N, CA, C, O and CB atoms as a CASP TS submission, in Angstrom:
PFRMAT TS
TARGET T0000
AUTHOR 0000-0000-0000
METHOD Language model
MODEL 1
PARENT N/A
ATOM      1  N   GLY     1      -7.143 -67.148  75.364  1.00  0.00           N
ATOM      2  CA  GLY     1      -5.433 -66.925  76.304  1.00  0.00           C
ATOM      3  C   GLY     1      -6.861 -67.511  78.064  1.00  0.00           C
ATOM      4  O   GLY     1      -7.101 -68.683  78.352  1.00  0.00           O
ATOM      5  N   VAL     2      -7.477 -66.236  78.837  1.00  0.00           N
ATOM      6  CA  VAL     2      -7.935 -66.018  79.437  1.00  0.00           C
ATOM      7  C   VAL     2      -9.486 -66.904  78.894  1.00  0.00           C
ATOM      8  O   VAL     2      -9.951 -67.748  79.661  1.00  0.00           O
ATOM      9  CB  VAL     2      -7.598 -64.728  79.636  1.00  0.00           C
ATOM     10  N   SER     3     -10.192 -66.615  77.532  1.00  0.00           N
ATOM     11  CA  SER     3     -11.385 -66.743  77.884  1.00  0.00           C
ATOM     12  C   SER     3     -11.691 -68.618  77.347  1.00  0.00           C
ATOM     13  O   SER     3     -12.574 -69.304  76.832  1.00  0.00           O
ATOM     14  CB  SER     3     -12.321 -65.366  77.094  1.00  0.00           C
ATOM     15  N   ILE     4     -10.273 -68.752  77.904  1.00  0.00           N
ATOM     16  CA  ILE     4     -10.372 -70.753  77.783  1.00  0.00           C
ATOM     17  C   ILE     4     -10.396 -70.892  78.937  1.00  0.00           C
ATOM     18  O   ILE     4     -10.884 -71.933  79.378  1.00  0.00           O
ATOM     19  CB  ILE     4      -9.059 -71.881  77.109  1.00  0.00           C
ATOM     20  N   LEU     5      -9.852 -69.846  79.880  1.00  0.00           N
ATOM     21  CA  LEU     5     -10.106 -70.657  81.708  1.00  0.00           C
ATOM     22  C   LEU     5     -11.404 -70.071  82.173  1.00  0.00           C
ATOM     23  O   LEU     5     -11.963 -70.420  83.213  1.00  0.00           O
ATOM     24  CB  LEU     5      -8.704 -70.121  83.194  1.00  0.00           C
ATOM     25  N   LEU     6     -11.875 -69.114  81.304  1.00  0.00           N
ATOM     26  CA  LEU     6     -13.391 -68.310  81.639  1.00  0.00           C
ATOM     27  C   LEU     6     -14.362 -69.937  81.265  1.00  0.00           C
ATOM     28  O   LEU     6     -15.421 -70.281  81.790  1.00  0.00           O
ATOM     29  CB  LEU     6     -13.869 -66.453  80.141  1.00  0.00           C
ATOM     30  N   LEU     7     -13.774 -70.483  80.492  1.00  0.00           N
ATOM     31  CA  LEU     7     -14.394 -71.750  80.180  1.00  0.00           C
ATOM     32  C   LEU     7     -14.958 -72.163  80.581  1.00  0.00           C
ATOM     33  O   LEU     7     -16.184 -72.227  80.663  1.00  0.00           O
ATOM     34  CB  LEU     7     -14.070 -72.494  80.052  1.00  0.00           C
ATOM     35  N   ILE     8     -13.540 -72.892  81.248  1.00  0.00           N
ATOM     36  CA  ILE     8     -13.598 -74.488  81.911  1.00  0.00           C
ATOM     37  C   ILE     8     -13.655 -74.043  83.338  1.00  0.00           C
ATOM     38  O   ILE     8     -13.674 -74.755  84.342  1.00  0.00           O
ATOM     39  CB  ILE     8     -12.101 -75.662  81.586  1.00  0.00           C
ATOM     40  N   ALA     9     -13.687 -72.403  83.228  1.00  0.00           N
ATOM     41  CA  ALA     9     -13.981 -72.218  84.998  1.00  0.00           C
ATOM     42  C   ALA     9     -15.814 -71.992  85.338  1.00  0.00           C
ATOM     43  O   ALA     9     -16.346 -71.568  86.364  1.00  0.00           O
ATOM     44  CB  ALA     9     -12.961 -70.401  85.659  1.00  0.00           C
ATOM     45  N   ALA    10     -16.392 -72.422  84.154  1.00  0.00           N
ATOM     46  CA  ALA    10     -17.714 -71.713  83.772  1.00  0.00           C
ATOM     47  C   ALA    10     -18.511 -73.588  83.880  1.00  0.00           C
ATOM     48  O   ALA    10     -19.366 -74.060  84.629  1.00  0.00           O
ATOM     49  CB  ALA    10     -17.662 -70.557  81.722  1.00  0.00           C
ATOM     50  N   LEU    11     -17.836 -74.080  82.936  1.00  0.00           N
ATOM     51  CA  LEU    11     -17.832 -76.176  82.119  1.00  0.00           C
ATOM     52  C   LEU    11     -17.628 -76.228  84.204  1.00  0.00           C
ATOM     53  O   LEU    11     -18.566 -76.746  84.811  1.00  0.00           O
ATOM     54  CB  LEU    11     -15.369 -77.236  80.279  1.00  0.00           C
ATOM     55  N   ALA    12     -16.620 -75.772  84.899  1.00  0.00           N
ATOM     56  CA  ALA    12     -16.631 -76.706  85.796  1.00  0.00           C
ATOM     57  C   ALA    12     -17.444 -76.038  87.574  1.00  0.00           C
ATOM     58  O   ALA    12     -17.452 -76.362  88.762  1.00  0.00           O
ATOM     59  CB  ALA    12     -14.881 -77.184  85.791  1.00  0.00           C
ATOM     60  N   THR    13     -18.062 -74.867  86.583  1.00  0.00           N
ATOM     61  CA  THR    13     -19.437 -74.436  88.015  1.00  0.00           C
ATOM     62  C   THR    13     -20.220 -74.980  87.753  1.00  0.00           C
ATOM     63  O   THR    13     -19.154 -75.390  87.294  1.00  0.00           O
ATOM     64  CB  THR    13     -20.182 -73.034  88.339  1.00  0.00           C
ATOM     65  N   TRP    14     -21.624 -75.862  87.349  1.00  0.00           N
ATOM     66  CA  TRP    14     -22.261 -76.585  86.931  1.00  0.00           C
ATOM     67  C   TRP    14     -21.813 -77.942  88.446  1.00  0.00           C
ATOM     68  O   TRP    14     -22.238 -77.753  89.586  1.00  0.00           O
ATOM     69  CB  TRP    14     -21.896 -76.715  85.183  1.00  0.00           C
ATOM     70  N   PRO    15     -21.149 -78.877  88.167  1.00  0.00           N
ATOM     71  CA  PRO    15     -20.256 -80.132  88.659  1.00  0.00           C
ATOM     72  C   PRO    15     -20.479 -79.741  90.302  1.00  0.00           C
ATOM     73  O   PRO    15     -21.115 -80.311  91.189  1.00  0.00           O
ATOM     74  CB  PRO    15     -18.316 -80.138  88.010  1.00  0.00           C
ATOM     75  N   ILE    16     -19.947 -78.942  90.294  1.00  0.00           N
ATOM     76  CA  ILE    16     -19.477 -78.387  91.859  1.00  0.00           C
ATOM     77  C   ILE    16     -20.706 -77.464  92.220  1.00  0.00           C
ATOM     78  O   ILE    16     -21.036 -77.308  93.396  1.00  0.00           O
ATOM     79  CB  ILE    16     -17.822 -77.351  91.903  1.00  0.00           C
ATOM     80  N   LEU    17     -21.168 -77.043  91.497  1.00  0.00           N
ATOM     81  CA  LEU    17     -22.306 -76.463  92.858  1.00  0.00           C
ATOM     82  C   LEU    17     -23.761 -77.809  93.299  1.00  0.00           C
ATOM     83  O   LEU    17     -24.565 -77.873  94.230  1.00  0.00           O
ATOM     84  CB  LEU    17     -23.383 -74.545  92.007  1.00  0.00           C
ATOM     85  N   GLN    18     -23.434 -78.890  91.801  1.00  0.00           N
ATOM     86  CA  GLN    18     -24.612 -79.819  91.807  1.00  0.00           C
ATOM     87  C   GLN    18     -24.822 -80.822  93.173  1.00  0.00           C
ATOM     88  O   GLN    18     -25.886 -81.128  93.711  1.00  0.00           O
ATOM     89  CB  GLN    18     -24.431 -80.742  90.496  1.00  0.00           C
ATOM     90  N   PHE    19     -22.852 -81.395  93.703  1.00  0.00           N
ATOM     91  CA  PHE    19     -22.926 -82.427  94.638  1.00  0.00           C
ATOM     92  C   PHE    19     -21.987 -80.818  95.862  1.00  0.00           C
ATOM     93  O   PHE    19     -20.993 -81.542  95.822  1.00  0.00           O
ATOM     94  CB  PHE    19     -21.862 -84.449  94.012  1.00  0.00           C
ATOM     95  N   ALA    20     -21.863 -80.487  96.089  1.00  0.00           N
ATOM     96  CA  ALA    20     -21.194 -79.517  97.410  1.00  0.00           C
ATOM     97  C   ALA    20     -22.916 -79.154  97.763  1.00  0.00           C
ATOM     98  O   ALA    20     -23.950 -78.795  97.200  1.00  0.00           O
ATOM     99  CB  ALA    20     -19.803 -77.699  96.855  1.00  0.00           C
ATOM    100  N   ASP    21     -22.185 -79.666  99.579  1.00  0.00           N
ATOM    101  CA  ASP    21     -22.670 -78.950 100.416  1.00  0.00           C
ATOM    102  C   ASP    21     -23.626 -77.857 100.990  1.00  0.00           C
ATOM    103  O   ASP    21     -24.261 -77.971 102.038  1.00  0.00           O
ATOM    104  CB  ASP    21     -22.135 -78.831 100.491  1.00  0.00           C
ATOM    105  N   LEU    22     -23.635 -76.603 100.010  1.00  0.00           N
ATOM    106  CA  LEU    22     -23.134 -75.084 100.420  1.00  0.00           C
ATOM    107  C   LEU    22     -24.087 -74.405 101.538  1.00  0.00           C
ATOM    108  O   LEU    22     -24.130 -73.240 101.933  1.00  0.00           O
ATOM    109  CB  LEU    22     -23.161 -74.033  99.005  1.00  0.00           C
ATOM    110  N   ALA    23     -24.930 -75.692 101.953  1.00  0.00           N
ATOM    111  CA  ALA    23     -25.422 -74.959 103.561  1.00  0.00           C
ATOM    112  C   ALA    23     -24.051 -75.000 104.479  1.00  0.00           C
ATOM    113  O   ALA    23     -23.619 -74.053 105.136  1.00  0.00           O
ATOM    114  CB  ALA    23     -26.874 -76.068 104.551  1.00  0.00           C
ATOM    115  N   THR    24     -23.580 -76.061 104.394  1.00  0.00           N
ATOM    116  CA  THR    24     -22.256 -76.634 105.427  1.00  0.00           C
ATOM    117  C   THR    24     -21.477 -75.491 105.221  1.00  0.00           C
ATOM    118  O   THR    24     -20.786 -74.992 106.109  1.00  0.00           O
ATOM    119  CB  THR    24     -21.305 -78.206 104.982  1.00  0.00           C
ATOM    120  N   PHE    25     -21.566 -75.038 104.029  1.00  0.00           N
ATOM    121  CA  PHE    25     -20.223 -74.579 103.556  1.00  0.00           C
ATOM    122  C   PHE    25     -20.463 -73.187 105.024  1.00  0.00           C
ATOM    123  O   PHE    25     -19.931 -73.123 106.132  1.00  0.00           O
ATOM    124  CB  PHE    25     -20.106 -73.989 101.340  1.00  0.00           C
ATOM    125  N   ARG    26     -21.469 -72.280 104.354  1.00  0.00           N
ATOM    126  CA  ARG    26     -22.053 -71.019 104.781  1.00  0.00           C
ATOM    127  C   ARG    26     -21.831 -70.913 106.464  1.00  0.00           C
ATOM    128  O   ARG    26     -21.523 -70.040 107.274  1.00  0.00           O
ATOM    129  CB  ARG    26     -23.715 -70.986 104.312  1.00  0.00           C
ATOM    130  N   LEU    27     -22.194 -72.403 106.475  1.00  0.00           N
ATOM    131  CA  LEU    27     -21.909 -72.486 108.336  1.00  0.00           C
ATOM    132  C   LEU    27     -21.132 -71.793 108.473  1.00  0.00           C
ATOM    133  O   LEU    27     -21.087 -70.612 108.815  1.00  0.00           O
ATOM    134  CB  LEU    27     -21.408 -73.727 109.166  1.00  0.00           C
ATOM    135  N   ARG    28     -20.097 -72.870 108.069  1.00  0.00           N
ATOM    136  CA  ARG    28     -18.287 -73.031 108.619  1.00  0.00           C
ATOM    137  C   ARG    28     -17.913 -71.780 108.802  1.00  0.00           C
ATOM    138  O   ARG    28     -17.658 -71.265 109.890  1.00  0.00           O
ATOM    139  CB  ARG    28     -17.043 -73.725 107.478  1.00  0.00           C
ATOM    140  N   ASN    29     -17.859 -71.060 107.311  1.00  0.00           N
ATOM    141  CA  ASN    29     -17.484 -69.866 106.655  1.00  0.00           C
ATOM    142  C   ASN    29     -17.757 -68.694 107.813  1.00  0.00           C
ATOM    143  O   ASN    29     -17.125 -67.691 108.145  1.00  0.00           O
ATOM    144  CB  ASN    29     -18.378 -69.672 105.211  1.00  0.00           C
ATOM    145  N   GLY    30     -18.858 -69.233 108.215  1.00  0.00           N
ATOM    146  CA  GLY    30     -19.376 -68.180 109.123  1.00  0.00           C
ATOM    147  C   GLY    30     -18.329 -66.898 110.278  1.00  0.00           C
ATOM    148  O   GLY    30     -18.354 -65.706 110.583  1.00  0.00           O
ATOM    149  N   ASP    31     -17.367 -68.375 110.617  1.00  0.00           N
ATOM    150  CA  ASP    31     -15.964 -67.728 111.547  1.00  0.00           C
ATOM    151  C   ASP    31     -15.471 -67.513 111.147  1.00  0.00           C
ATOM    152  O   ASP    31     -15.161 -68.248 110.210  1.00  0.00           O
ATOM    153  CB  ASP    31     -15.166 -68.072 112.300  1.00  0.00           C
ATOM    154  N   PRO    32     -14.871 -66.438 111.299  1.00  0.00           N
ATOM    155  CA  PRO    32     -13.628 -65.200 109.859  1.00  0.00           C
ATOM    156  C   PRO    32     -12.338 -65.909 110.101  1.00  0.00           C
ATOM    157  O   PRO    32     -11.637 -65.568 109.149  1.00  0.00           O
ATOM    158  CB  PRO    32     -13.198 -62.855 110.353  1.00  0.00           C
ATOM    159  N   ARG    33     -11.651 -66.707 110.855  1.00  0.00           N
ATOM    160  CA  ARG    33     -10.194 -67.097 110.670  1.00  0.00           C
ATOM    161  C   ARG    33     -10.980 -68.704 109.467  1.00  0.00           C
ATOM    162  O   ARG    33     -10.208 -69.132 108.609  1.00  0.00           O
ATOM    163  CB  ARG    33      -9.041 -67.557 112.759  1.00  0.00           C
ATOM    164  N   VAL    34     -12.194 -69.271 109.554  1.00  0.00           N
ATOM    165  CA  VAL    34     -11.936 -70.439 108.451  1.00  0.00           C
ATOM    166  C   VAL    34     -12.837 -69.169 106.810  1.00  0.00           C
ATOM    167  O   VAL    34     -13.054 -69.629 105.689  1.00  0.00           O
ATOM    168  CB  VAL    34     -13.235 -72.617 109.134  1.00  0.00           C
ATOM    169  N   ALA    35     -13.028 -68.275 107.056  1.00  0.00           N
ATOM    170  CA  ALA    35     -13.116 -67.629 106.458  1.00  0.00           C
ATOM    171  C   ALA    35     -11.975 -67.044 105.389  1.00  0.00           C
ATOM    172  O   ALA    35     -12.047 -66.834 104.178  1.00  0.00           O
ATOM    173  CB  ALA    35     -13.583 -67.126 107.156  1.00  0.00           C
ATOM    174  N   ILE    36     -11.075 -66.901 106.186  1.00  0.00           N
ATOM    175  CA  ILE    36     -10.343 -65.598 106.283  1.00  0.00           C
ATOM    176  C   ILE    36      -8.933 -67.760 105.408  1.00  0.00           C
ATOM    177  O   ILE    36      -8.873 -68.168 104.248  1.00  0.00           O
ATOM    178  CB  ILE    36     -10.148 -64.141 108.804  1.00  0.00           C
ATOM    179  N   GLU    37      -8.774 -67.895 105.696  1.00  0.00           N
ATOM    180  CA  GLU    37      -8.424 -69.400 105.531  1.00  0.00           C
ATOM    181  C   GLU    37      -8.846 -70.164 104.579  1.00  0.00           C
ATOM    182  O   GLU    37      -7.946 -70.978 104.368  1.00  0.00           O
ATOM    183  CB  GLU    37      -8.758 -70.077 106.478  1.00  0.00           C
ATOM    184  N   THR    38      -9.972 -70.404 103.689  1.00  0.00           N
ATOM    185  CA  THR    38     -10.450 -70.392 102.401  1.00  0.00           C
ATOM    186  C   THR    38     -10.514 -70.112 101.408  1.00  0.00           C
ATOM    187  O   THR    38     -10.775 -70.666 100.340  1.00  0.00           O
ATOM    188  CB  THR    38     -10.890 -70.309 102.283  1.00  0.00           C
ATOM    189  N   THR    39      -9.996 -68.178 102.084  1.00  0.00           N
ATOM    190  CA  THR    39      -9.966 -67.180 100.700  1.00  0.00           C
ATOM    191  C   THR    39      -8.482 -67.075 100.569  1.00  0.00           C
ATOM    192  O   THR    39      -7.785 -66.983  99.559  1.00  0.00           O
ATOM    193  CB  THR    39     -10.760 -65.476 100.847  1.00  0.00           C
ATOM    194  N   ALA    40      -8.176 -67.110 101.799  1.00  0.00           N
ATOM    195  CA  ALA    40      -6.490 -67.419 100.854  1.00  0.00           C
ATOM    196  C   ALA    40      -6.347 -68.850 100.286  1.00  0.00           C
ATOM    197  O   ALA    40      -5.525 -69.043  99.389  1.00  0.00           O
ATOM    198  CB  ALA    40      -4.925 -67.300 102.005  1.00  0.00           C
ATOM    199  N   ALA    41      -7.100 -69.856 100.758  1.00  0.00           N
ATOM    200  CA  ALA    41      -6.122 -70.920  99.184  1.00  0.00           C
ATOM    201  C   ALA    41      -7.353 -71.109  98.182  1.00  0.00           C
ATOM    202  O   ALA    41      -7.315 -72.239  97.695  1.00  0.00           O
ATOM    203  CB  ALA    41      -5.349 -73.121  99.702  1.00  0.00           C
ATOM    204  N   LEU    42      -8.401 -70.372  97.738  1.00  0.00           N
ATOM    205  CA  LEU    42      -8.070 -70.158  96.949  1.00  0.00           C
ATOM    206  C   LEU    42      -7.810 -69.142  95.780  1.00  0.00           C
ATOM    207  O   LEU    42      -7.854 -69.369  94.571  1.00  0.00           O
ATOM    208  CB  LEU    42      -8.345 -70.692  96.969  1.00  0.00           C
ATOM    209  N   LEU    43      -7.481 -67.765  96.545  1.00  0.00           N
ATOM    210  CA  LEU    43      -6.396 -66.898  95.952  1.00  0.00           C
ATOM    211  C   LEU    43      -5.143 -67.698  95.512  1.00  0.00           C
ATOM    212  O   LEU    43      -4.408 -67.534  94.538  1.00  0.00           O
ATOM    213  CB  LEU    43      -5.959 -65.818  96.992  1.00  0.00           C
ATOM    214  N   THR    44      -5.116 -68.488  96.379  1.00  0.00           N
ATOM    215  CA  THR    44      -3.088 -69.569  96.339  1.00  0.00           C
ATOM    216  C   THR    44      -3.344 -70.294  94.518  1.00  0.00           C
ATOM    217  O   THR    44      -2.514 -70.426  93.618  1.00  0.00           O
ATOM    218  CB  THR    44      -2.929 -71.951  98.319  1.00  0.00           C
ATOM    219  N   GLY    45      -4.909 -70.650  94.553  1.00  0.00           N
ATOM    220  CA  GLY    45      -5.163 -71.709  93.549  1.00  0.00           C
ATOM    221  C   GLY    45      -5.223 -71.070  92.353  1.00  0.00           C
ATOM    222  O   GLY    45      -5.089 -71.391  91.172  1.00  0.00           O
ATOM    223  N   LEU    46      -5.456 -70.102  92.953  1.00  0.00           N
ATOM    224  CA  LEU    46      -5.991 -69.113  92.289  1.00  0.00           C
ATOM    225  C   LEU    46      -4.476 -69.165  90.654  1.00  0.00           C
ATOM    226  O   LEU    46      -4.131 -69.572  89.545  1.00  0.00           O
ATOM    227  CB  LEU    46      -6.152 -67.428  93.653  1.00  0.00           C
ATOM    228  N   ALA    47      -4.270 -68.567  91.559  1.00  0.00           N
ATOM    229  CA  ALA    47      -2.508 -67.638  90.572  1.00  0.00           C
ATOM    230  C   ALA    47      -1.866 -69.085  90.459  1.00  0.00           C
ATOM    231  O   ALA    47      -1.347 -69.271  89.358  1.00  0.00           O
ATOM    232  CB  ALA    47      -0.961 -66.075  91.906  1.00  0.00           C
ATOM    233  N   ALA    48      -1.791 -70.017  91.228  1.00  0.00           N
ATOM    234  CA  ALA    48      -1.189 -71.017  90.703  1.00  0.00           C
ATOM    235  C   ALA    48      -1.294 -71.694  89.064  1.00  0.00           C
ATOM    236  O   ALA    48      -0.572 -72.340  88.306  1.00  0.00           O
ATOM    237  CB  ALA    48      -1.538 -71.827  91.591  1.00  0.00           C
ATOM    238  N   VAL    49      -3.019 -70.945  89.068  1.00  0.00           N
ATOM    239  CA  VAL    49      -3.564 -72.330  87.508  1.00  0.00           C
ATOM    240  C   VAL    49      -2.662 -70.651  86.510  1.00  0.00           C
ATOM    241  O   VAL    49      -1.652 -70.590  85.809  1.00  0.00           O
ATOM    242  CB  VAL    49      -6.691 -72.887  86.967  1.00  0.00           C
ATOM    243  N   VAL    50      -3.672 -69.584  86.952  1.00  0.00           N
ATOM    244  CA  VAL    50      -2.692 -68.552  86.708  1.00  0.00           C
ATOM    245  C   VAL    50      -1.091 -68.613  85.782  1.00  0.00           C
ATOM    246  O   VAL    50      -0.853 -68.836  84.594  1.00  0.00           O
ATOM    247  CB  VAL    50      -2.436 -68.233  88.068  1.00  0.00           C
ATOM    248  N   ALA    51      -0.532 -68.418  86.521  1.00  0.00           N
ATOM    249  CA  ALA    51       0.646 -69.595  86.330  1.00  0.00           C
ATOM    250  C   ALA    51       1.215 -70.580  85.569  1.00  0.00           C
ATOM    251  O   ALA    51       1.261 -70.437  84.347  1.00  0.00           O
ATOM    252  CB  ALA    51       0.596 -70.191  86.919  1.00  0.00           C
ATOM    253  N   ALA    52       1.364 -70.912  85.750  1.00  0.00           N
ATOM    254  CA  ALA    52       1.386 -72.089  84.564  1.00  0.00           C
ATOM    255  C   ALA    52       0.238 -72.433  83.783  1.00  0.00           C
ATOM    256  O   ALA    52       0.535 -73.200  82.867  1.00  0.00           O
ATOM    257  CB  ALA    52       1.722 -73.375  85.105  1.00  0.00           C
ATOM    258  N   PHE    53      -0.767 -72.178  83.826  1.00  0.00           N
ATOM    259  CA  PHE    53      -1.331 -71.467  82.038  1.00  0.00           C
ATOM    260  C   PHE    53      -0.214 -69.771  81.718  1.00  0.00           C
ATOM    261  O   PHE    53      -0.696 -69.197  80.741  1.00  0.00           O
ATOM    262  CB  PHE    53      -3.889 -70.714  82.214  1.00  0.00           C
ATOM    263  N   HIS    54       0.615 -69.241  82.105  1.00  0.00           N
ATOM    264  CA  HIS    54       1.200 -68.504  81.225  1.00  0.00           C
ATOM    265  C   HIS    54       2.504 -68.947  81.232  1.00  0.00           C
ATOM    266  O   HIS    54       3.140 -68.333  80.375  1.00  0.00           O
ATOM    267  CB  HIS    54       1.051 -67.175  81.432  1.00  0.00           C
ATOM    268  N   LEU    55       3.410 -70.024  82.036  1.00  0.00           N
ATOM    269  CA  LEU    55       4.095 -70.349  81.101  1.00  0.00           C
ATOM    270  C   LEU    55       4.210 -71.343  80.196  1.00  0.00           C
ATOM    271  O   LEU    55       5.287 -71.696  79.716  1.00  0.00           O
ATOM    272  CB  LEU    55       4.793 -70.295  81.435  1.00  0.00           C
ATOM    273  N   SER    56       2.655 -72.042  79.809  1.00  0.00           N
ATOM    274  CA  SER    56       2.244 -73.549  79.229  1.00  0.00           C
ATOM    275  C   SER    56       1.861 -73.053  77.787  1.00  0.00           C
ATOM    276  O   SER    56       1.274 -73.779  76.985  1.00  0.00           O
ATOM    277  CB  SER    56       0.783 -74.458  80.133  1.00  0.00           C
ATOM    278  N   ILE    57       2.530 -70.770  77.316  1.00  0.00           N
ATOM    279  CA  ILE    57       1.680 -70.545  76.291  1.00  0.00           C
ATOM    280  C   ILE    57       3.232 -70.283  75.734  1.00  0.00           C
ATOM    281  O   ILE    57       4.201 -69.756  76.282  1.00  0.00           O
ATOM    282  CB  ILE    57       0.275 -69.356  76.343  1.00  0.00           C
ATOM    283  N   PRO    58       2.984 -71.120  73.859  1.00  0.00           N
ATOM    284  CA  PRO    58       4.623 -71.156  73.485  1.00  0.00           C
ATOM    285  C   PRO    58       4.337 -70.065  73.117  1.00  0.00           C
ATOM    286  O   PRO    58       3.232 -69.524  73.104  1.00  0.00           O
ATOM    287  CB  PRO    58       5.464 -72.179  72.435  1.00  0.00           C
ATOM    288  N   GLY    59       5.953 -69.444  72.595  1.00  0.00           N
ATOM    289  CA  GLY    59       6.410 -68.305  72.740  1.00  0.00           C
ATOM    290  C   GLY    59       6.292 -66.973  72.821  1.00  0.00           C
ATOM    291  O   GLY    59       6.356 -65.982  72.094  1.00  0.00           O
ATOM    292  N   ARG    60       5.983 -67.443  74.623  1.00  0.00           N
ATOM    293  CA  ARG    60       5.774 -65.947  76.209  1.00  0.00           C
ATOM    294  C   ARG    60       7.077 -65.720  75.895  1.00  0.00           C
ATOM    295  O   ARG    60       7.827 -66.384  75.179  1.00  0.00           O
ATOM    296  CB  ARG    60       5.434 -66.387  78.444  1.00  0.00           C
ATOM    297  N   ALA    61       7.307 -64.543  76.606  1.00  0.00           N
ATOM    298  CA  ALA    61       8.152 -63.433  76.851  1.00  0.00           C
ATOM    299  C   ALA    61       9.125 -64.719  78.201  1.00  0.00           C
ATOM    300  O   ALA    61       8.837 -65.586  79.027  1.00  0.00           O
ATOM    301  CB  ALA    61       7.048 -61.581  77.525  1.00  0.00           C
ATOM    302  N   ALA    62      10.078 -64.174  77.749  1.00  0.00           N
ATOM    303  CA  ALA    62      11.423 -64.874  79.011  1.00  0.00           C
ATOM    304  C   ALA    62      11.312 -64.321  80.111  1.00  0.00           C
ATOM    305  O   ALA    62      11.962 -64.940  80.954  1.00  0.00           O
ATOM    306  CB  ALA    62      13.102 -64.627  78.744  1.00  0.00           C
ATOM    307  N   ARG    63      10.608 -63.121  80.667  1.00  0.00           N
ATOM    308  CA  ARG    63      10.280 -63.118  81.892  1.00  0.00           C
ATOM    309  C   ARG    63       9.623 -63.258  82.337  1.00  0.00           C
ATOM    310  O   ARG    63       9.139 -62.528  83.202  1.00  0.00           O
ATOM    311  CB  ARG    63      10.348 -62.656  82.320  1.00  0.00           C
ATOM    312  N   TRP    64       9.129 -64.657  81.837  1.00  0.00           N
ATOM    313  CA  TRP    64       7.402 -65.190  82.548  1.00  0.00           C
ATOM    314  C   TRP    64       8.935 -66.369  83.739  1.00  0.00           C
ATOM    315  O   TRP    64       9.006 -66.479  84.963  1.00  0.00           O
ATOM    316  CB  TRP    64       5.473 -66.688  80.647  1.00  0.00           C
ATOM    317  N   SER    65       9.507 -66.755  83.052  1.00  0.00           N
ATOM    318  CA  SER    65      10.390 -67.784  83.405  1.00  0.00           C
ATOM    319  C   SER    65      11.313 -67.948  84.904  1.00  0.00           C
ATOM    320  O   SER    65      12.054 -68.917  85.071  1.00  0.00           O
ATOM    321  CB  SER    65      11.258 -67.698  82.326  1.00  0.00           C
TER
END
């Protein structure tokens, strides 16, 4: 279950790091407001991925829906 999500995250990490401009990212995240907004967006996306994954599991508990 969760190991599949971790594998996908690991496979996505390499291309992201190859194409990202990390210096600019660090500079922009130096502003506390931008850092908070970026963190909130990341957590929202992560929660959405986990929720979609749990809803797609066959035979899942009815309380998830």
